[in-house]
N, C-alpha and C positions, 0 to 999 in steps of 0.2 A: 807782419800788421805792425802797425806804430805801438811804440812804449806804453801809450795809454789806453787803448782798446782792451775792453773787457775780457776776459774768455768766455769761448763760449760754453761751456759748462755751465758757469756761475750766471751769465746772462741768462741761460734755460730755466736756471732752476729759481731765478728772480721773478718769469714770466710765470712760471709756475705756481711759486709763494699766491703771488698777485691775483690769480687765477683762482687758484683754491682758498685762501682765505683771506684777502683783502680786496674782492670785488668793489666793497662797497667805499672803498677809502678814495679821497682823491690823489692825485698822481706827486703832487708836493709832499702830503702827508706823507706818503707811501714811500718817497726817498729818505724824508727823515726817520721811518722806522729801519728801514734799511740800513742807514749809517750807522744808529744806536744801538741794534740787534748785531749787525754780522761788520762794522765798520768798512762796507764798500760805499764808495761816495760816488752818487751817480746822478746827472740834472734829471728834473722832471721832462727838458725837451728833447733827451734822450730816451727816457724810459716810455714817452709818448709816442718816439717812432717806433720802439719794439713792440709796444701793445697796438699799437695802429696797423703794424702788418699783420697780429693776431685778428683785425678786424674789433678790436675794443678800445671804448673812449672812455675818456673819464667821466664818474657821475654828476659833473660839476661843468661838462663840456656846452658850450654856446647853441644856442638852438642852430644855428650857420654851421657850424660843425658837426653836427648831430644829420643836418641835411645831405650836407657835401659825401657823409660816408655813407649815408643810405640810399643815396642817388649810385653811389660807385657800388654797394652790394646788388643793387638793381640790376646794374650793365653785367656784374659777373655773373649774377642769374641766369641771365638769359645767354650767357654764353657758354653756361653749364649744363653738362647731358646727365651727369653722375646722378643718380637719385640720394646718396650719401652728402655728396657736397650740396646740391641743391635744401638739402634740411637742415644742416648746417650756418648757410647763409640765408637761409629762413627765420631761424631761431637767433641770429645776430639782430637782423632786422628788427625782428619784433623787441627787442631788448632795447633800442634806441628809441627814445621819447622826448618830447619837446616839454621846457619849462620854462615859465614866464618868472622874469626877474621883478622882485619890487623895485618900483622908483625910489631915487634918493630924494634925501631931504640936507637942508641945509644944519650944518651941527652947532649946537650952542658956543658960546664964548667962552665962557668960564664952568670948567670940573664942579659937579653938584648943581648945579642950574638945573637942570633936567633928567630924571633917572627913568628910564623906561623899563618896564615891567612888564612882565608876563611868563603863562605856564605852558609848557609842548608837553602832548602827551606822545608817548612814542617807545617802542619796543627795543629797549634802551640794551637790555642780555635778552637772550634767546627766552620766548615762553612769558617774561615778564614785562607789561606794558606799566610804565610811571607816568607822574607828572613832573619836568624839570620844572622849580621855577625859578626863574632867569631876573635879572636886573643888570643892566647897562648904562652906563655914562654916556650922555649923548654928545658930550666935549671930546671927550678922549675915545672911545668907544671899550672903556675899561670893563668887563663883568665887575661889578661889584657885591653879587649876591647870587647864591645858585645852592638847592636842595630839590632834593626828590621827596616827591610824597605819593600814593597809590591814589590819589587824586587832586583836582585844584582844588584846593584849602586853604580857610584864614588858618591854618600851622602851619603852612607851607610859606605862605607870603609873611609870619611872624619871625620865620626863622630866616629870611630874607633881610629883612628888615632888623633885624637883629646882628646881621653881620655888616649893614651898613653902619647902624651905630654905632657900634665897635671898633670895626675897622678903620671908618672915614669921618663921623660923623652926622652932624642933623641937614639933609638935601632938602633943597628949596621949594622942589616939587617930584611928583610921581606923576607919570604918563602911563594910561594902563587902557586896557579894555572896559568896556562898559558891564563891568558882573559886579552881583548881587556883594559880593567881598567890598566891592569898593563903593557902592550909591545903590539907593532902591528908592523907588517913588510907590505910595500908595496911592491902590486904584480910588478915583472919587474923592482925590484930595485937593477940599478946595483952598488950601493955602499955598502955596510954593516955598514959601520959609517956614515949614516946619519941620524941627526937628526929625531930620530922615538919617541919621548917623548909622553906619555900620559900626562893628566891634573895629576894624581897619580904620576907616576914616576919623571915629574917635581918636583912637590912638594916636593920627597924623594932627589931626585938632590938640591934640595937647601940647604937640611938640612943636609947631606953628609948620607942619607942614603942607604943602597945597596940593589937592591930587585931580587931575583933570582925566578925563574917559573920553571914550572915542569909541565907535561900534565900525572904524572903517580900519584894516589893517595896513593899510598903505600911509597911514597918518603917522603910524609909531614903527617905521621899515627899518630903522637900526636893529631891534628887538627881533622882528620878525626874521631879517639874515641872519642873526646873532644865532637863531634857534636851527635854521638851517644848519649854519658849521658849526653847531654842535652835535645835531643830529648827525651830520657826515665823520665826524673825527671821533665824536667821545665814546660810541660802543666799541669802538675799534680798539679804544685807547681800556676801557673796561674789562674788555673780553682779554689782552693783553696782562692785563692786573687779575687774571682770574676771578674777580669780581662775580658773587653770585646772588649775594642779597641786598635789599634797602640802606640796610646800615653800613654798611662795608663803601657802599657807593657814595655814600654819603661822607665818610671820614677819606675817601678819595678823591673828592672836591674838593677840598681845601688846599692840596697838594696840586691837583690841576689844575687849578684856577693860578694860581701865582707863573705855572709855568707857561698857559694859555697868555695873560696876559701881558708876559716877556715877550712873547712873539708878536703879538697882535695889537697891544693897545698902543693908542699917541703918549708919547712923553715929550711932549715937547713944553718946553724952557716958559716958553709964554702963555702957557693956559694955567691962570690962576686960579683956584679954588674958595668954593663960597660957602663950603661944609661947615654950617654951624658946629661950636666946640661938643663933643661930643660928654652927652649925661653920665651920671654915676650910674653901674650897675645895677642899682637898687632901684633909681628911676626908671630906669630900662623895663625893668620886669614889670615893677608894677603898670607901666602903662603898656607895655606888651602885652595884655594880660585878656581873659575872657572873663568878662560879667554876665552872670546867671542871677537874675533877680528871684530870691524866694521868699516864700512865706512861712513865719513860725508856726507851727501848728499846735493842737488842744495838747499836745504830751511837752511843748516847749522844744520842740528841735526841727531843723530843717531836714528836705530829705535832696541831696545829689546823687545824682547817676547812680540810682535804687541804695545806697547809703547814708545812713541818718547821723545828723552833726546836733550836738547838744551846746551851746554857747554858754563859756567859763569866764572868768575874770583872770587878770593874768596871773593868779596865783591858783590856778585849776579850780576854783570855787565854781559849782555849777548856777547858773542866773536863770531864775524864773520869771517869765513876764506875766 
């Protein structure tokens, strides 16, 4: 055998490792894991050949590839008489499923010109479905913010916005789906120009950030594909890091985003940034606030989240109105 041949026992261990623990991982990512964990360098082409012999294809395989393998398995099924072999082949056929790809759209010219934003509901670790709030720059494909929350919430998008403001600056525009977090219209509204700001859109208005919304997923294909990529890679990385709770997952994202962007984002010298200068932390905190109107009651206090608050002066003296 050639000197570069992978020993048979190592080959079998790699195949078993993929089947037992990483069957939801694409081949390129799995090759990176093998090199990081075991210092064994193999190409995704080699891994593809090994796993094809086991009737396994990448979860990111194209529809044509899935069809070719399915036709091959059906031919094998007709030639097989063993019940056990027939069941194995039928099981392999059942897990092959075609997926539709999102259409591409031209990239923006400048970094910060458009930030596509969305939340993805997924079982990121076993038994826990969280919503990953993501923001990606349309020009470079760089993930500029990410945050886990139990639901798609204002808190999640505020945390993503905070990461963008502190790490990059003020973007020109957000492109999002049509959720009430970003915009709403009152029923039977006689005037289209009435103030229908949500908390998030009001914060954007104060910073001069435009918001565009759409109900068509293909219109913001970059963030939709990014969600698919994260759903493919991130659960594996969380499992490798032994993450079991949402707080640890959000801490892990900080280091993971840097590694992810180094690998996949476009770093072109010709791509200029149109991010405005970062505001002060005090202004950011005052802008990304939840505004809750309250009335002072007859006891000269207000109620917020089942707690009473009494107005005082800077010296701590009670104020009675």
